[in-house]
C-alpha positions in Angstrom: 112.1 68.9 69.9 111.7 69.5 73.9 108.2 71.2 73.2 105.3 68.7 72.7 101.8 69.5 73.9 99.9 67.3 76.4 97.2 65.0 74.3 94.5 65.4 76.9 92.4 63.0 77.5 94.8 60.4 75.5 93.3 57.3 77.4 90.0 58.4 78.2 86.8 56.8 77.8 85.0 58.6 75.0 81.7 59.4 76.8 84.0 61.0 79.9 86.3 62.6 77.6 83.1 64.3 75.7 81.9 65.3 79.2 85.0 67.0 79.9 85.5 68.8 76.6 81.9 70.3 77.2 82.6 71.3 80.6 86.0 73.1 79.6 84.2 74.7 76.9 81.4 76.0 79.0 83.5 77.7 81.0 86.4 78.9 78.7 85.5 82.4 79.2 87.2 83.6 82.1 84.2 85.9 83.3 81.7 82.9 83.4 84.5 80.6 85.0 85.1 83.2 87.8 81.2 83.6 88.1 80.8 79.9 88.4 83.6 79.6 90.8 82.6 82.3 93.3 78.7 81.6 93.5 78.3 77.7 92.7 82.1 76.8 93.8 81.2 78.4 97.6 78.6 75.8 97.8 80.6 72.7 97.0 83.2 70.7 98.9 85.6 67.8 97.9 84.8 66.6 94.5 84.7 63.3 96.2 87.1 61.7 93.1 89.1 58.4 93.7 92.8 59.1 94.5 93.4 58.0 91.1 95.2 60.1 88.1 92.9 61.8 85.7 92.2 60.4 82.2 94.1 63.8 80.7 97.4 63.2 83.1 100.2 63.6 80.7 103.4 61.8 82.3 106.1 63.5 80.2 104.7 67.1 81.0 104.6 66.6 84.7 107.9 65.0 85.1 109.4 68.0 83.1 107.5 70.2 85.7 109.1 68.4 88.4 112.5 69.1 86.5 111.9 73.0 86.2 111.2 73.3 89.9 114.7 72.3 90.7 115.9 74.6 87.9 113.9 77.6 89.4 113.9 76.7 93.1 114.3 80.0 94.5 111.7 82.3 92.4 109.1 79.4 93.1 109.6 79.1 96.7 109.5 83.1 96.7 106.2 82.7 94.4 104.4 80.3 96.9 105.4 82.4 99.9 103.5 85.3 98.6 100.8 83.0 97.6 100.4 81.7 100.9 100.2 85.5 102.2 97.7 86.2 99.7 95.5 83.4 100.6 95.1 84.8 104.1 93.3 87.9 102.6 90.6 85.6 101.5 88.1 85.6 104.4 86.4 82.0 103.8 90.0 80.6 104.0 91.1 82.8 107.0 87.9 81.4 108.5 89.2 77.6 108.2 92.7 78.8 109.2 91.3 80.5 112.5 89.2 77.3 113.1 92.0 74.9 113.1 94.2 77.0 115.3 97.1 76.1 113.4 98.5 79.3 111.9 98.0 81.9 114.7 101.1 82.1 116.9 104.6 81.8 115.4 104.9 78.4 117.1 101.8 76.8 115.3 102.7 78.9 112.1 106.2 77.2 112.2 105.0 73.8 112.3 102.0 74.4 109.7 104.0 76.0 106.9 107.2 73.7 107.2 104.7 70.8 106.9 103.3 72.6 104.0 106.7 73.0 102.4 107.8 69.5 103.4 104.3 68.3 101.3 104.9 70.5 98.4 108.3 69.3 98.0 107.3 65.6 98.1 104.9 66.3 95.0 108.0 67.8 93.1 110.7 65.1 94.1 108.8 61.9 94.3 107.6 59.6 91.5 103.7 60.1 90.4 103.9 56.9 88.6 104.8 54.7 91.4 101.7 54.2 93.4 103.9 53.0 96.8 105.9 56.3 96.3 105.6 59.1 99.0 104.0 61.6 96.5 100.7 59.4 97.1 101.4 59.2 100.7 101.5 63.2 101.1 98.7 63.7 98.6 96.5 61.1 100.8 97.5 62.8 103.8 96.6 66.5 102.6 93.6 65.3 101.4 92.4 63.7 104.7 93.5 66.7 106.8 91.3 68.7 104.4 88.3 66.3 105.1 88.9 66.5 108.9 89.3 70.2 108.8 85.9 70.4 107.0 83.9 68.6 109.4 85.4 70.4 112.8 85.0 73.9 111.0 81.2 72.9 110.1 80.5 72.0 113.5 81.7 75.6 114.9 79.8 77.2 112.0 83.0 78.4 109.9 82.0 76.6 107.0 83.3 74.0 105.2 86.7 73.9 102.6 84.8 74.5 99.2 85.7 74.1 95.8 86.1 78.1 95.8 88.5 77.9 98.5 90.5 74.9 96.9 91.0 77.1 93.6 92.0 79.9 95.2 94.5 78.3 97.5 95.9 76.6 94.1 96.4 80.2 93.0 98.6 80.8 95.6 100.8 77.8 94.8 101.1 78.7 90.7 99.5 82.3 90.1 102.4 84.4 91.1 105.3 82.7 89.7 103.5 82.1 86.2 101.6 85.4 85.4 104.8 87.1 87.2 107.3 85.3 85.1 107.9 88.3 82.6 108.7 90.2 85.9 111.9 88.1 86.2 112.5 87.9 82.4 111.8 84.3 82.4 110.2 83.9 78.9 110.1 79.9 79.1 106.7 78.6 77.4 107.6 74.9 78.2 107.8 76.0 81.8 104.4 77.4 81.9 103.0 74.6 80.1 104.3 72.1 82.3 103.8 73.9 85.7 100.1 74.4 84.8 99.7 70.9 83.5 101.4 69.7 87.1 99.0 71.5 89.1 96.0 70.6 87.2 96.6 67.2 88.0 97.6 68.1 91.9 94.3 70.3 91.9 92.4 66.8 90.9 94.1 65.1 93.3 93.3 67.3 96.1 89.7 67.3 95.3 89.1 70.2 92.7 86.6 69.3 89.9 87.4 70.0 86.3 85.2 72.9 86.1 86.8 74.8 89.1 90.2 74.0 88.1 92.3 77.1 87.9 94.4 75.2 85.5 92.9 74.4 82.4 93.9 72.2 79.3 96.9 74.2 78.4 98.5 77.3 79.5 96.9 79.4 76.6 93.6 78.2 78.5 94.8 78.4 82.1 96.3 81.9 81.8 92.9 83.7 81.6 91.8 82.2 84.4 94.7 82.9 86.5 94.5 86.7 85.3 90.7 87.1 86.2 91.3 85.5 89.6 94.2 87.9 90.4 92.7 91.0 89.0 89.2 90.4 90.5 89.8 88.2 93.8 93.4 89.0 95.0 94.5 92.5 93.8 91.0 93.9 95.6 91.5 91.5 98.5 95.1 92.7 98.9 94.2 96.5 98.7 91.6 96.4 101.6 93.3 93.7 104.2 92.2 94.0 107.9 93.8 93.4 111.2 93.1 89.6 110.5 95.2 89.5 107.5 98.2 91.1 109.4 97.8 89.2 112.7 97.9 85.9 110.6 100.6 87.3 108.2 102.8 88.2 111.0 102.6 84.9 112.6 103.3 83.2 109.2 106.6 85.1 108.7 107.5 85.0 112.6 107.2 81.3 112.2 108.9 81.0 108.8 111.8 83.1 110.2 113.4 80.2 111.9 113.8 78.8 108.5 115.0 81.9 107.1 116.2 84.7 109.3 115.9 87.1 106.3 112.2 87.3 106.2 110.6 90.3 107.3 106.6 90.8 107.7 106.5 94.4 105.8 109.0 93.5 102.9 107.0 90.2 102.5 103.8 91.9 102.2 105.1 94.3 99.7 106.3 91.5 97.5 102.9 90.0 97.6 100.9 93.2 96.8 103.3 94.3 94.0 102.8 90.9 92.4 99.1 91.3 92.6 99.1 94.4 91.2 98.0 96.5 93.8 98.2 100.3 93.3 100.8 101.8 95.3 103.2 99.0 95.6 105.0 99.6 92.5 108.7 99.4 92.2 110.2 99.3 88.6 108.6 101.7 86.3 107.7 98.8 84.4 105.4 97.7 87.2 103.0 100.3 86.0 100.4 98.3 83.8 100.0 99.1 80.2 102.6 101.6 80.3 100.0 104.1 82.4 101.4 107.3 84.1 102.1 107.1 87.6 99.6 109.1 89.6 102.3 111.9 91.2 100.0 112.7 93.9 100.1 109.1 95.1 102.9 108.2 97.2 104.7 104.8 96.9 104.4 102.4 99.7 108.0 101.4 99.6 108.9 104.7 101.2 106.5 104.2 104.3 108.8 101.1 105.3 111.9 101.2 107.7 115.4 101.2 106.1 115.5 97.1 106.6 112.8 96.5 104.9 113.6 99.0 101.9 116.8 97.2 102.0 115.3 93.7 101.8 113.1 94.5 99.0 115.5 96.5 96.7 118.3 93.6 97.2 115.6 90.9 96.6 113.9 92.4 93.5 117.4 93.5 92.0 118.5 90.0 92.2 115.7 88.3 90.8 114.8 91.1 88.2 118.0 91.4 86.6 120.3 88.6 87.8 118.4 85.6 87.7 118.6 84.8 84.2 122.2 84.1 85.0 122.7 80.3 85.6 125.5 80.9 88.4 122.9 83.4 90.1 120.3 80.8 89.9 122.7 78.2 91.2 123.5 80.7 94.3 119.9 81.5 95.0 118.7 77.7 94.9 121.7 76.5 96.9 120.4 78.7 99.9 116.9 77.2 99.4 118.3 73.7 99.6 120.4 74.8 102.2 117.7 76.2 104.3 115.7 73.2 103.8 118.4 70.7 104.5 119.0 72.5 107.9 115.2 72.5 108.6 115.3 68.9 108.4 118.1 67.8 110.1 119.4 70.6 112.5 116.9 73.5 112.8 119.1 75.4 115.2 117.0 78.7 115.4 113.9 76.8 116.2 115.7 74.5 118.8 117.0 77.8 120.3 113.3 79.3 120.4 111.3 75.8 120.5 113.1 73.2 122.1 113.9 70.1 120.3 110.3 68.6 120.0 109.1 71.6 118.7 111.6 72.5 116.2 111.5 69.0 114.5 108.9 68.8 112.1 108.4 65.4 110.2 105.6 64.5 107.6 106.5 60.9 107.0 106.9 58.3 109.8 110.4 56.1 109.8 108.4 53.2 108.3 107.1 55.8 105.2 103.5 56.3 106.3 102.0 59.8 106.7 102.2 61.5 110.0 99.0 62.8 111.1 98.1 66.4 111.5 97.8 67.8 114.7 94.9 70.1 114.6 94.0 72.3 117.8 90.3 72.8 117.1 88.5 74.7 119.6 86.5 71.9 120.8 89.4 69.2 120.6 
């Protein structure tokens, strides 16, 4: 059958495998995992692990996750965009992003986030088992960029990129599409199993230690970690967002608007806060958790938005909630993402109009296939 679980550690040395088992068991309780992540994880930087596949890597499961990405392209992109917005509510991540000066204007945000999209796309589309593929070129480039950012930000007193930051960012890529799958009637267990395995591998390759990795050995073990991080970190952080969050989110959306002119700041913030279960950002009756009644005194934030934002929220949520399960609708939504990516790569006409030819074209690989260096705007450069 299609379903077959990952045999973790299938080619691991016995001692190493036993250590992994102990570590995973030690933090299998989500409360303990979160405490360990927030306290110890905020003191540790990159794992220092070599760029090698982990002993528990499952090729079949990883490749199935890559297939699911093309099947659910639109909703996975929407989930990742909400995740990019959500991480801006985490102060330590915001400090590093501010220090690299890469995300605070529409132009720098456009270039940074288009690069992020291209790198993520490389991980989903290139062959992980071929060491010469662009998958590994991309992973190496991102790991190196994190290392440079850490050194520069530490010099300025903005702190390093920690295990906590890496795992919380990992949630940004994976959390909303997995924890919110039921909202769009996506009840595909193999999708959840494969996708969490893929992001466990990506987390490992990007320098996350197994004990801090938000994706554990299976979906069953990963779900409580994702759930507690959403409820105890992201929900409160997004409930109390400040001026910096709004400034950086505006830059992000105004930057990505050149890729997709349907994007709007208030609607995207609404989608993100709704996915993180922030009170007041409910839309459908089933958004109220565990059947709890809505407090009639509390005004829904939906009604505080202008007509254009309300239209985007209603239209977007209706499509993904009730129509996404139909293959023809998925094809239409996915085609829109594919077309947007193609235009951004070959003919980013809106960006050319705003930023000129040099500013509009973003490349993560050179013509020879090597990684292009990230250009930072550190305050002391």
